gemmi code that builds the backbone of each chain (N, CA, C; Angstrom):
import gemmi

chains = {
    "A": [
        ("MET", (12.528, 0.846, 106.728), (11.707, 0.485, 107.905), (10.296, 0.090, 107.475)),
        ("LEU", (9.826, -1.015, 108.040), (8.424, -1.401, 107.861), (7.675, -1.043, 109.136)),
        ("HIS", (6.649, -0.219, 109.001), (5.803, 0.131, 110.138), (4.536, -0.716, 110.085)),
        ("ILE", (4.164, -1.294, 111.213), (2.954, -2.120, 111.263), (1.986, -1.490, 112.259)),
        ("VAL", (0.773, -1.211, 111.776), (-0.240, -0.580, 112.631), (-1.436, -1.516, 112.722)),
        ("ASN", (-1.949, -1.744, 113.938), (-3.060, -2.700, 114.085), (-4.296, -2.126, 114.778)),
        ("LYS", (-4.279, -0.829, 115.100), (-5.440, -0.281, 115.813), (-6.221, 0.691, 114.935)),
        ("SER", (-7.512, 0.746, 115.156), (-8.383, 1.638, 114.397), (-7.961, 3.088, 114.570)),
        ("ALA", (-7.880, 3.800, 113.444), (-7.459, 5.201, 113.483), (-8.527, 6.094, 114.095)),
        ("THR", (-9.759, 5.586, 114.198), (-10.823, 6.383, 114.814), (-10.969, 6.060, 116.302)),
        ("GLU", (-10.075, 5.219, 116.799), (-10.115, 4.918, 118.229), (-8.798, 5.224, 118.934)),
        ("ARG", (-7.707, 5.048, 118.212), (-6.373, 5.282, 118.791), (-5.575, 6.233, 117.912)),
        ("SER", (-4.485, 6.737, 118.456), (-3.659, 7.696, 117.718), (-2.465, 7.037, 117.033)),
        ("SER", (-2.389, 5.694, 117.066), (-1.174, 5.035, 116.572), (-0.918, 5.281, 115.087)),
        ("LEU", (-1.952, 5.263, 114.258), (-1.717, 5.503, 112.831), (-1.214, 6.929, 112.609)),
        ("GLU", (-1.848, 7.853, 113.288), (-1.454, 9.250, 113.121), (0.017, 9.453, 113.518)),
        ("SER", (0.417, 8.870, 114.629), (1.811, 8.989, 115.068), (2.752, 8.322, 114.075)),
        ("CYS", (2.340, 7.162, 113.593), (3.153, 6.442, 112.616), (3.381, 7.295, 111.374)),
        ("LEU", (2.310, 7.837, 110.832), (2.431, 8.630, 109.601), (3.255, 9.893, 109.841)),
        ("ARG", (3.172, 10.415, 111.035), (3.923, 11.627, 111.374), (5.414, 11.346, 111.467)),
        ("LEU", (5.770, 10.153, 111.934), (7.171, 9.872, 112.262), (7.877, 8.925, 111.283)),
        ("ALA", (7.146, 8.386, 110.337), (7.788, 7.476, 109.372), (8.607, 8.291, 108.367)),
        ("THR", (9.822, 7.823, 108.083), (10.665, 8.554, 107.125), (10.250, 8.225, 105.693)),
        ("LYS", (10.569, 9.135, 104.802), (10.225, 8.987, 103.388), (10.759, 7.675, 102.848)),
        ("GLY", (9.917, 6.989, 102.081), (10.329, 5.724, 101.499), (10.024, 4.504, 102.352)),
        ("SER", (9.547, 4.750, 103.561), (9.190, 3.620, 104.432), (7.889, 2.969, 103.960)),
        ("ALA", (7.667, 1.764, 104.465), (6.428, 1.056, 104.170), (5.567, 1.014, 105.431)),
        ("VAL", (4.254, 1.152, 105.234), (3.314, 1.060, 106.346), (2.328, -0.054, 106.021)),
        ("LEU", (2.277, -1.061, 106.886), (1.345, -2.169, 106.693), (0.216, -2.050, 107.718)),
        ("LEU", (-1.011, -1.966, 107.215), (-2.178, -1.871, 108.087), (-2.769, -3.265, 108.271)),
        ("ILE", (-2.925, -3.683, 109.525), (-3.512, -4.990, 109.810), (-4.617, -4.823, 110.863)),
        ("GLU", (-5.365, -5.895, 111.081), (-6.455, -5.897, 112.087), (-7.325, -4.646, 111.923)),
        ("ASP", (-7.675, -3.977, 113.037), (-8.620, -2.858, 112.926), (-8.035, -1.638, 112.219)),
        ("ALA", (-6.743, -1.630, 111.975), (-6.148, -0.500, 111.252), (-6.546, -0.493, 109.779)),
        ("VAL", (-7.039, -1.614, 109.257), (-7.353, -1.654, 107.819), (-8.490, -0.697, 107.441)),
        ("TYR", (-9.346, -0.365, 108.414), (-10.431, 0.571, 108.088), (-9.890, 1.902, 107.548)),
        ("ALA", (-8.692, 2.264, 107.981), (-8.109, 3.541, 107.545), (-7.858, 3.556, 106.042)),
        ("ALA", (-7.693, 2.387, 105.450), (-7.378, 2.305, 104.025), (-8.632, 2.156, 103.169)),
        ("THR", (-9.803, 2.452, 103.730), (-11.044, 2.284, 102.974), (-11.655, 3.623, 102.593)),
        ("LYS", (-12.390, 3.592, 101.493), (-12.985, 4.815, 100.954), (-14.047, 5.393, 101.888)),
        ("GLY", (-14.053, 6.705, 101.995), (-15.109, 7.384, 102.753), (-14.840, 7.498, 104.232)),
        ("GLY", (-13.806, 6.846, 104.704), (-13.519, 6.877, 106.139), (-12.803, 8.144, 106.567)),
        ("ALA", (-12.794, 8.359, 107.873), (-12.203, 9.589, 108.412), (-10.702, 9.671, 108.153)),
        ("ALA", (-10.053, 8.504, 108.051), (-8.600, 8.500, 107.890), (-8.180, 8.441, 106.425)),
        ("ALA", (-9.132, 8.350, 105.518), (-8.801, 8.176, 104.101), (-7.905, 9.305, 103.587)),
        ("ALA", (-8.237, 10.533, 103.973), (-7.452, 11.676, 103.483), (-6.011, 11.612, 103.993)),
        ("LYS", (-5.854, 11.154, 105.228), (-4.496, 11.048, 105.799), (-3.680, 10.006, 105.051)),
        ("ILE", (-4.313, 8.885, 104.733), (-3.611, 7.837, 103.992), (-3.241, 8.331, 102.603)),
        ("GLN", (-4.177, 8.996, 101.960), (-3.909, 9.490, 100.604), (-2.773, 10.504, 100.595)),
        ("ALA", (-2.753, 11.360, 101.617), (-1.676, 12.350, 101.700), (-0.337, 11.650, 101.958)),
        ("ALA", (-0.374, 10.592, 102.773), (0.859, 9.891, 103.131), (1.443, 9.110, 101.963)),
        ("GLN", (0.594, 8.779, 100.980), (1.070, 7.970, 99.855), (2.145, 8.683, 99.022)),
        ("ALA", (2.248, 9.997, 99.186), (3.287, 10.733, 98.461), (4.682, 10.293, 98.903)),
        ("ASP", (4.803, 9.955, 100.189), (6.132, 9.632, 100.735), (6.274, 8.185, 101.194)),
        ("LEU", (5.165, 7.511, 101.399), (5.204, 6.174, 102.000), (4.474, 5.171, 101.117)),
        ("LYS", (4.887, 3.917, 101.229), (4.160, 2.855, 100.547), (3.176, 2.239, 101.549)),
        ("ILE", (1.915, 2.240, 101.188), (0.882, 1.776, 102.121), (0.380, 0.398, 101.691)),
        ("TYR", (0.372, -0.517, 102.643), (-0.131, -1.867, 102.414), (-1.255, -2.169, 103.402)),
        ("ALA", (-2.175, -3.055, 103.008), (-3.225, -3.496, 103.929), (-3.373, -5.008, 103.798)),
        ("LEU", (-3.636, -5.657, 104.909), (-3.723, -7.121, 104.912), (-5.120, -7.569, 104.444)),
        ("GLY", (-5.121, -8.290, 103.313), (-6.374, -8.705, 102.681), (-7.323, -9.499, 103.571)),
        ("PRO", (-6.845, -10.521, 104.284), (-7.765, -11.294, 105.134), (-8.448, -10.434, 106.205)),
        ("ASP", (-7.744, -9.421, 106.701), (-8.362, -8.531, 107.690), (-9.399, -7.609, 107.042)),
        ("LEU", (-9.155, -7.200, 105.805), (-10.168, -6.412, 105.079), (-11.425, -7.252, 104.852)),
        ("ALA", (-11.237, -8.487, 104.392), (-12.378, -9.363, 104.100), (-13.193, -9.652, 105.354)),
        ("ALA", (-12.505, -9.848, 106.472), (-13.182, -10.187, 107.727), (-14.021, -9.023, 108.245)),
        ("ARG", (-13.774, -7.845, 107.692), (-14.515, -6.653, 108.132), (-15.469, -6.149, 107.057)),
        ("GLY", (-15.675, -6.928, 106.006), (-16.584, -6.515, 104.938), (-16.055, -5.352, 104.130)),
        ("MET", (-14.749, -5.163, 104.113), (-14.146, -3.971, 103.523), (-13.316, -4.266, 102.266)),
        ("ALA", (-13.347, -5.511, 101.790), (-12.481, -5.898, 100.677), (-12.739, -5.062, 99.420)),
        ("GLY", (-13.981, -4.644, 99.221), (-14.314, -3.898, 98.009), (-14.211, -2.389, 98.152)),
        ("ARG", (-13.658, -1.930, 99.256), (-13.672, -0.487, 99.520), (-12.281, 0.113, 99.675)),
        ("VAL", (-11.280, -0.613, 99.229), (-9.905, -0.177, 99.475), (-9.559, 1.050, 98.620)),
        ("LEU", (-8.884, 1.990, 99.224), (-8.443, 3.201, 98.528), (-7.502, 2.861, 97.382)),
        ("ASP", (-7.577, 3.648, 96.318), (-6.651, 3.474, 95.199), (-5.211, 3.675, 95.683)),
        ("GLY", (-4.320, 2.853, 95.164), (-2.908, 3.015, 95.501), (-2.473, 2.245, 96.739)),
        ("VAL", (-3.434, 1.703, 97.484), (-3.079, 0.871, 98.643), (-2.874, -0.559, 98.146)),
        ("ASN", (-1.749, -1.131, 98.508), (-1.423, -2.494, 98.064), (-1.991, -3.509, 99.049)),
        ("VAL", (-2.879, -4.374, 98.558), (-3.447, -5.410, 99.420), (-2.552, -6.639, 99.352)),
        ("VAL", (-2.143, -7.124, 100.523), (-1.274, -8.310, 100.567), (-1.926, -9.415, 101.399)),
        ("ASP", (-1.524, -10.658, 101.135), (-1.984, -11.769, 101.961), (-0.901, -12.077, 103.007)),
        ("TYR", (-1.049, -13.170, 103.752), (-0.068, -13.465, 104.804), (1.324, -13.702, 104.231)),
        ("GLY", (1.378, -14.298, 103.031), (2.674, -14.486, 102.378), (3.333, -13.144, 102.074)),
        ("GLY", (2.502, -12.191, 101.639), (3.005, -10.844, 101.361), (3.479, -10.148, 102.617)),
        ("PHE", (2.810, -10.422, 103.727), (3.217, -9.896, 105.042), (4.640, -10.379, 105.369)),
        ("VAL", (4.845, -11.669, 105.172), (6.172, -12.248, 105.441), (7.223, -11.619, 104.524)),
        ("ASP", (6.868, -11.473, 103.248), (7.812, -10.862, 102.293), (8.196, -9.454, 102.734)),
        ("LEU", (7.210, -8.670, 103.173), (7.493, -7.299, 103.605), (8.462, -7.281, 104.778)),
        ("VAL", (8.235, -8.180, 105.720), (9.124, -8.246, 106.884), (10.538, -8.618, 106.438)),
        ("ALA", (10.602, -9.581, 105.499), (11.914, -10.051, 105.034), (12.652, -8.992, 104.206)),
        ("GLU", (11.875, -8.193, 103.469), (12.491, -7.190, 102.587), (13.075, -6.004, 103.352)),
        ("HIS", (12.527, -5.739, 104.514), (12.977, -4.554, 105.262), (13.960, -4.953, 106.357)),
        ("SER", (14.949, -4.079, 106.568), (15.997, -4.425, 107.520), (15.489, -4.351, 108.966)),
        ("ASN", (14.453, -3.554, 109.171), (13.867, -3.482, 110.532), (12.383, -3.162, 110.432)),
        ("CYS", (11.660, -3.424, 111.520), (10.245, -3.087, 111.512), (9.810, -2.605, 112.889)),
        ("GLN", (8.746, -1.835, 112.865), (8.241, -1.238, 114.097), (6.746, -1.482, 114.194)),
        ("SER", (6.311, -2.089, 115.285), (4.881, -2.298, 115.504), (4.348, -1.214, 116.428)),
        ("TRP", (3.344, -0.505, 115.949), (2.759, 0.598, 116.724), (1.616, 0.046, 117.565)),
        ("LEU", (1.914, -0.431, 118.732), (0.863, -1.048, 119.557), (0.038, 0.000, 120.295)),
    ],
    "B": [
        ("MET", (-50.259, -10.026, 137.170), (-49.473, -10.006, 138.420), (-49.654, -8.652, 139.118)),
        ("SER", (-49.924, -8.674, 140.408), (-50.138, -7.424, 141.142), (-48.804, -6.760, 141.462)),
        ("ASP", (-48.885, -5.499, 141.854), (-47.669, -4.785, 142.237), (-46.961, -5.491, 143.393)),
        ("MET", (-47.792, -6.016, 144.316), (-47.223, -6.673, 145.494), (-46.367, -7.875, 145.071)),
        ("ASP", (-46.907, -8.670, 144.127), (-46.169, -9.842, 143.658), (-44.833, -9.443, 143.027)),
        ("MET", (-44.878, -8.345, 142.267), (-43.647, -7.901, 141.602), (-42.574, -7.542, 142.619)),
        ("GLU", (-43.016, -6.923, 143.702), (-42.035, -6.533, 144.712), (-41.499, -7.748, 145.461)),
        ("ASP", (-42.339, -8.786, 145.541), (-41.924, -9.966, 146.290), (-40.722, -10.673, 145.662)),
        ("ASP", (-40.807, -10.942, 144.373), (-39.718, -11.731, 143.791), (-38.960, -10.996, 142.675)),
        ("GLY", (-39.472, -9.855, 142.296), (-38.739, -9.071, 141.304), (-38.819, -9.622, 139.899)),
        ("SER", (-39.489, -10.731, 139.710), (-39.444, -11.373, 138.400), (-40.203, -10.603, 137.331)),
        ("GLY", (-41.130, -9.763, 137.745), (-41.933, -9.066, 136.743), (-41.424, -7.683, 136.389)),
        ("ILE", (-40.323, -7.283, 137.007), (-39.821, -5.931, 136.763), (-39.102, -5.877, 135.413)),
        ("VAL", (-39.540, -4.948, 134.600), (-38.896, -4.758, 133.298), (-38.140, -3.437, 133.301)),
        ("LYS", (-36.850, -3.534, 133.083), (-36.029, -2.326, 133.022), (-35.590, -2.064, 131.588)),
        ("LYS", (-35.275, -0.816, 131.355), (-34.772, -0.438, 130.035), (-33.253, -0.600, 130.025)),
        ("PHE", (-32.789, -1.552, 129.230), (-31.360, -1.840, 129.104), (-30.855, -1.338, 127.758)),
        ("MET", (-29.776, -0.595, 127.797), (-29.114, -0.230, 126.547), (-27.735, -0.878, 126.486)),
        ("PHE", (-27.479, -1.550, 125.363), (-26.133, -2.071, 125.119), (-25.487, -1.168, 124.080)),
        ("LEU", (-24.425, -0.530, 124.506), (-23.765, 0.492, 123.693), (-22.498, -0.100, 123.076)),
        ("ASN", (-22.532, -0.339, 121.781), (-21.422, -0.995, 121.082), (-20.565, 0.042, 120.371)),
        ("ARG", (-19.321, 0.174, 120.796), (-18.454, 1.213, 120.251), (-17.152, 0.671, 119.658)),
        ("LYS", (-17.051, -0.642, 119.539), (-15.799, -1.234, 119.061), (-16.010, -1.970, 117.738)),
        ("ALA", (-14.991, -1.924, 116.897), (-15.008, -2.700, 115.659), (-14.966, -4.195, 115.994)),
        ("PRO", (-15.486, -5.041, 115.088), (-15.428, -6.486, 115.345), (-14.001, -7.026, 115.160)),
        ("HIS", (-13.725, -8.182, 115.737), (-12.499, -8.977, 115.498), (-11.211, -8.432, 116.125)),
        ("GLY", (-10.972, -7.123, 116.042), (-9.719, -6.581, 116.575), (-9.636, -6.736, 118.081)),
        ("THR", (-10.795, -6.661, 118.721), (-10.897, -6.961, 120.148), (-12.071, -7.920, 120.319)),
        ("VAL", (-12.234, -8.459, 121.504), (-13.297, -9.432, 121.729), (-14.601, -8.750, 122.192)),
        ("TYR", (-14.566, -7.434, 122.339), (-15.730, -6.718, 122.874), (-17.020, -6.950, 122.083)),
        ("ALA", (-16.941, -6.869, 120.766), (-18.153, -6.980, 119.948), (-18.819, -8.337, 120.144)),
        ("LEU", (-18.019, -9.393, 120.072), (-18.564, -10.743, 120.235), (-19.100, -10.958, 121.647)),
        ("GLU", (-18.353, -10.544, 122.642), (-18.788, -10.741, 124.032), (-20.056, -9.934, 124.327)),
        ("GLY", (-20.107, -8.723, 123.759), (-21.295, -7.894, 123.949), (-22.533, -8.566, 123.387)),
        ("LEU", (-22.370, -9.159, 122.227), (-23.488, -9.856, 121.591), (-23.954, -11.039, 122.438)),
        ("GLU", (-23.010, -11.750, 123.048), (-23.358, -12.876, 123.923), (-24.179, -12.392, 125.115)),
        ("VAL", (-23.791, -11.264, 125.677), (-24.512, -10.728, 126.840), (-25.920, -10.274, 126.439)),
        ("VAL", (-26.039, -9.714, 125.264), (-27.355, -9.300, 124.757), (-28.277, -10.514, 124.656)),
        ("LEU", (-27.747, -11.610, 124.152), (-28.558, -12.822, 123.996), (-28.972, -13.380, 125.361)),
        ("ILE", (-28.084, -13.272, 126.332), (-28.418, -13.723, 127.697), (-29.533, -12.844, 128.269)),
        ("THR", (-29.388, -11.545, 128.082), (-30.379, -10.608, 128.610), (-31.756, -10.869, 128.010)),
        ("ALA", (-31.770, -11.297, 126.761), (-33.041, -11.557, 126.089), (-33.863, -12.600, 126.838)),
        ("ALA", (-33.193, -13.508, 127.534), (-33.886, -14.562, 128.273), (-34.648, -14.017, 129.471)),
        ("PHE", (-34.348, -12.785, 129.870), (-34.987, -12.214, 131.054), (-36.102, -11.224, 130.715)),
        ("ASP", (-36.532, -11.228, 129.460), (-37.665, -10.399, 129.028), (-37.532, -8.946, 129.440)),
        ("GLN", (-36.386, -8.372, 129.196), (-36.180, -6.956, 129.496), (-36.375, -6.111, 128.236)),
        ("ASP", (-36.490, -4.803, 128.458), (-36.648, -3.868, 127.338), (-35.252, -3.488, 126.833)),
        ("VAL", (-34.803, -4.202, 125.801), (-33.413, -4.083, 125.362), (-33.287, -3.203, 124.107)),
        ("SER", (-32.380, -2.253, 124.163), (-32.003, -1.478, 122.979), (-30.528, -1.734, 122.679)),
        ("LEU", (-30.231, -1.931, 121.393), (-28.837, -2.084, 120.966), (-28.445, -0.839, 120.182)),
        ("VAL", (-27.381, -0.219, 120.624), (-26.925, 0.992, 119.936), (-25.523, 0.750, 119.363)),
        ("PHE", (-25.337, 1.184, 118.135), (-24.031, 1.066, 117.480), (-23.531, 2.468, 117.163)),
        ("THR", (-22.416, 2.804, 117.780), (-21.842, 4.125, 117.571), (-20.325, 4.003, 117.441)),
        ("ASP", (-19.667, 5.086, 117.009), (-18.224, 5.060, 116.757), (-17.861, 3.822, 115.911)),
        ("ASP", (-16.772, 3.132, 116.242), (-16.369, 1.973, 115.431), (-17.357, 0.803, 115.546)),
        ("GLY", (-18.264, 0.866, 116.503), (-19.279, -0.184, 116.643), (-20.147, -0.338, 115.411)),
        ("VAL", (-20.287, 0.726, 114.647), (-21.067, 0.659, 113.404), (-20.494, -0.408, 112.469)),
        ("TYR", (-19.185, -0.580, 112.518), (-18.526, -1.571, 111.653), (-18.986, -3.008, 111.941)),
        ("GLN", (-19.526, -3.259, 113.112), (-19.997, -4.611, 113.440), (-21.087, -5.074, 112.482)),
        ("LEU", (-21.832, -4.111, 111.937), (-23.012, -4.455, 111.136), (-22.748, -4.494, 109.638)),
        ("MET", (-21.465, -4.465, 109.245), (-21.154, -4.465, 107.809), (-21.650, -5.735, 107.123)),
        ("LYS", (-22.212, -5.535, 105.930), (-22.515, -6.672, 105.056), (-21.204, -7.241, 104.502)),
        ("GLY", (-21.258, -8.487, 104.033), (-20.142, -9.036, 103.264), (-18.932, -9.418, 104.078)),
        ("ILE", (-19.113, -9.599, 105.380), (-17.988, -10.016, 106.224), (-17.616, -11.469, 105.919)),
        ("ASP", (-16.325, -11.712, 105.725), (-15.824, -13.060, 105.426), (-14.591, -13.312, 106.293)),
        ("THR", (-14.779, -14.088, 107.358), (-13.708, -14.248, 108.349), (-12.844, -15.486, 108.117)),
        ("LYS", (-13.073, -16.189, 107.010), (-12.312, -17.435, 106.788), (-10.799, -17.182, 106.852)),
        ("GLY", (-10.373, -16.077, 106.269), (-8.943, -15.786, 106.172), (-8.260, -15.530, 107.500)),
        ("ILE", (-9.025, -15.115, 108.512), (-8.394, -14.863, 109.814), (-8.819, -15.900, 110.857)),
        ("GLU", (-9.593, -16.890, 110.387), (-9.937, -18.049, 111.225), (-10.559, -17.668, 112.564)),
        ("VAL", (-11.507, -16.757, 112.517), (-12.326, -16.472, 113.708), (-13.791, -16.633, 113.322)),
        ("LYS", (-14.634, -16.735, 114.342), (-16.067, -16.913, 114.110), (-16.647, -15.659, 113.445)),
        ("ASP", (-17.501, -15.896, 112.435), (-18.243, -14.779, 111.850), (-19.564, -14.666, 112.585)),
        ("PHE", (-19.640, -13.720, 113.522), (-20.878, -13.575, 114.296), (-21.815, -12.529, 113.706)),
        ("SER", (-21.458, -11.993, 112.537), (-22.300, -10.920, 111.988), (-23.703, -11.424, 111.647)),
        ("LYS", (-23.806, -12.716, 111.299), (-25.134, -13.271, 110.985), (-26.043, -13.282, 112.216)),
        ("THR", (-25.439, -13.321, 113.384), (-26.228, -13.382, 114.620), (-27.095, -12.137, 114.799)),
        ("TYR", (-26.617, -11.004, 114.288), (-27.424, -9.783, 114.410), (-28.780, -9.955, 113.726)),
        ("ARG", (-28.774, -10.769, 112.647), (-30.031, -10.988, 111.928), (-30.974, -11.902, 112.703)),
        ("ALA", (-30.425, -12.655, 113.651), (-31.247, -13.578, 114.434), (-31.839, -12.921, 115.677)),
        ("LEU", (-31.415, -11.721, 115.983), (-31.856, -11.065, 117.224), (-33.365, -10.907, 117.280)),
        ("GLU", (-33.967, -10.698, 116.111), (-35.418, -10.542, 116.042), (-36.117, -11.749, 116.668)),
        ("GLY", (-35.540, -12.917, 116.468), (-36.109, -14.137, 117.016), (-36.042, -14.218, 118.526)),
        ("TYR", (-35.207, -13.378, 119.108), (-35.109, -13.292, 120.560), (-35.852, -12.064, 121.093)),
        ("ASP", (-36.732, -11.530, 120.261), (-37.510, -10.317, 120.610), (-36.621, -9.110, 120.891)),
        ("ILE", (-35.462, -9.079, 120.295), (-34.626, -7.873, 120.375), (-34.745, -7.173, 119.022)),
        ("GLU", (-35.577, -6.164, 119.011), (-35.917, -5.525, 117.740), (-35.524, -4.057, 117.685)),
        ("LYS", (-35.012, -3.551, 118.800), (-34.633, -2.133, 118.819), (-33.135, -1.991, 118.548)),
        ("LEU", (-32.809, -1.793, 117.294), (-31.414, -1.598, 116.891), (-31.246, -0.171, 116.356)),
        ("TYR", (-30.319, 0.531, 116.943), (-30.122, 1.926, 116.562), (-28.690, 2.171, 116.118)),
        ("VAL", (-28.549, 2.979, 115.079), (-27.217, 3.364, 114.616), (-27.093, 4.887, 114.673)),
        ("ASP", (-25.984, 5.325, 115.157), (-25.665, 6.746, 115.271), (-25.275, 7.292, 113.886)),
        ("ARG", (-26.078, 8.208, 113.377), (-25.859, 8.716, 112.017), (-24.482, 9.377, 111.873)),
        ("THR", (-24.101, 10.118, 112.892), (-22.811, 10.824, 112.835), (-21.659, 9.836, 112.640)),
        ("SER", (-21.688, 8.743, 113.408), (-20.624, 7.740, 113.319), (-20.646, 7.028, 111.971)),
        ("MET", (-21.857, 6.703, 111.511), (-22.008, 5.979, 110.242), (-21.457, 6.817, 109.093)),
        ("GLU", (-21.849, 8.074, 109.058), (-21.440, 8.923, 107.938), (-19.947, 9.248, 107.990)),
        ("ALA", (-19.396, 9.339, 109.200), (-17.955, 9.619, 109.329), (-17.124, 8.478, 108.758)),
        ("ARG", (-17.748, 7.297, 108.634), (-17.032, 6.131, 108.105), (-17.407, 5.841, 106.663)),
        ("GLY", (-18.097, 6.784, 106.044), (-18.451, 6.630, 104.634), (-19.484, 5.547, 104.393)),
        ("LEU", (-20.296, 5.222, 105.413), (-21.264, 4.137, 105.288), (-22.695, 4.675, 105.208)),
        ("THR", (-23.583, 3.853, 104.617), (-25.007, 4.169, 104.594), (-25.763, 2.958, 105.136)),
        ("GLU", (-27.067, 3.127, 105.334), (-27.899, 2.015, 105.821), (-27.797, 0.802, 104.908)),
        ("ASP", (-27.622, 1.047, 103.610), (-27.545, -0.057, 102.648), (-26.323, -0.950, 102.870)),
        ("ASP", (-25.327, -0.441, 103.586), (-24.124, -1.226, 103.848), (-24.289, -2.168, 105.044)),
        ("LEU", (-25.419, -2.050, 105.750), (-25.585, -2.773, 107.013), (-26.398, -4.050, 106.833)),
        ("ILE", (-26.064, -5.056, 107.636), (-26.612, -6.409, 107.470), (-28.032, -6.550, 108.019)),
        ("VAL", (-28.464, -5.612, 108.856), (-29.808, -5.654, 109.454), (-30.506, -4.308, 109.283)),
        ("ASP", (-31.830, -4.338, 109.430), (-32.593, -3.089, 109.436), (-32.372, -2.402, 110.777)),
        ("VAL", (-32.039, -1.131, 110.715), (-31.786, -0.372, 111.937), (-32.531, 0.960, 111.861)),
        ("THR", (-32.674, 1.586, 113.007), (-33.162, 2.956, 113.038), (-31.943, 3.859, 113.155)),
        ("VAL", (-31.779, 4.745, 112.194), (-30.644, 5.660, 112.209), (-31.048, 6.918, 112.967)),
        ("MET", (-30.235, 7.292, 113.932), (-30.620, 8.380, 114.828), (-29.662, 9.570, 114.779)),
        ("SER", (-30.253, 10.733, 114.940), (-29.471, 11.965, 115.059), (-28.848, 12.035, 116.452)),
        ("ASP", (-27.941, 12.982, 116.633), (-27.330, 13.156, 117.956), (-28.389, 13.424, 119.025)),
        ("ASP", (-29.362, 14.276, 118.710), (-30.409, 14.602, 119.691), (-31.235, 13.372, 120.047)),
        ("GLU", (-31.611, 12.599, 119.033), (-32.392, 11.384, 119.296), (-31.576, 10.410, 120.136)),
        ("MET", (-30.285, 10.309, 119.826), (-29.415, 9.380, 120.545), (-29.256, 9.791, 122.001)),
        ("LYS", (-29.064, 11.042, 122.251), (-28.850, 11.476, 123.644), (-30.120, 11.295, 124.470)),
        ("ASN", (-31.284, 11.505, 123.845), (-32.537, 11.293, 124.569), (-32.738, 9.814, 124.893)),
        ("LEU", (-32.411, 8.965, 123.909), (-32.542, 7.519, 124.123), (-31.643, 7.057, 125.274)),
        ("MET", (-30.429, 7.569, 125.315), (-29.500, 7.205, 126.389), (-30.013, 7.678, 127.744)),
        ("ALA", (-30.548, 8.882, 127.756), (-30.966, 9.487, 129.030), (-32.131, 8.741, 129.674)),
        ("GLU", (-32.939, 8.066, 128.859), (-34.149, 7.432, 129.418), (-33.915, 5.981, 129.868)),
        ("GLN", (-32.671, 5.504, 129.760), (-32.395, 4.112, 130.132), (-32.264, 3.931, 131.651)),
        ("ASP", (-32.621, 2.741, 132.126), (-32.333, 2.387, 133.529), (-30.896, 1.889, 133.666)),
        ("VAL", (-30.447, 1.146, 132.662), (-29.110, 0.545, 132.711), (-28.438, 0.724, 131.341)),
        ("VAL", (-27.206, 1.202, 131.343), (-26.435, 1.274, 130.096), (-25.165, 0.450, 130.278)),
        ("ILE", (-24.970, -0.498, 129.363), (-23.789, -1.358, 129.442), (-22.973, -1.152, 128.172)),
        ("SER", (-21.709, -0.813, 128.340), (-20.842, -0.489, 127.214), (-19.911, -1.630, 126.836)),
        ("PHE", (-19.803, -1.819, 125.554), (-18.833, -2.781, 125.023), (-18.009, -2.108, 123.951)),
    ],
}
model = gemmi.Model(1)
for chain_id, residues in chains.items():
    chain = gemmi.Chain(chain_id)
    for i, (resn, *xyz) in enumerate(residues, 1):
        res = gemmi.Residue()
        res.name, res.seqid = resn, gemmi.SeqId(i, " ")
        for name, pos in zip(("N", "CA", "C"), xyz):
            atom = gemmi.Atom()
            atom.name, atom.element = name, gemmi.Element(name[0])
            atom.pos, atom.b_iso = gemmi.Position(*pos), 0.0
            res.add_atom(atom)
        chain.add_residue(res)
    model.add_chain(chain)
structure = gemmi.Structure()
structure.add_model(model)
structure.setup_entities()
């Protein structure tokens, strides 16, 4: 399963619910305002780091750049471009968008 | 202008306006629309304060590059506010630090405020508009 989260973790509970309910080995792609969660020093950084034990975490590069966050990505988070987004969708048999 | 004149047409009345920005840029249209309203308000010579709290602090990040998502980069506009006599920019220290940010990460000079300073500033406003 590919989980896609697009809302800020400091404004909505979608990332928290996603991390709570995603099964081991799933992929989580952070896009739009959700990318802040994958940056150093943020409130959600510890949650992402803890989740990396069981989940593969990705963040969309153009959304990081648009927020001035390209240089602040947490270690172990895979930054992908739009082509990588498509690949992730194609690689997984199903996906869930946490709106 | 005398008090009587001010009451006649209202044009000389200056109110304290606070624009409270609590949303990250780009993910929603609030940040951009809020900035547009601030610029409109500037034309009416009001006492304007801009406050950035919660995810609104992210609006002021340096190094924003929106080419990849093909939306307008309005972050430079914050630097132009001074030219519109909007010089009171405040950032909530609690929100800034919770996001691992410092003043050096921000694109404009701001006054960083404690919770007590922030609550007093809010309490003294005539009008508070949230985005």
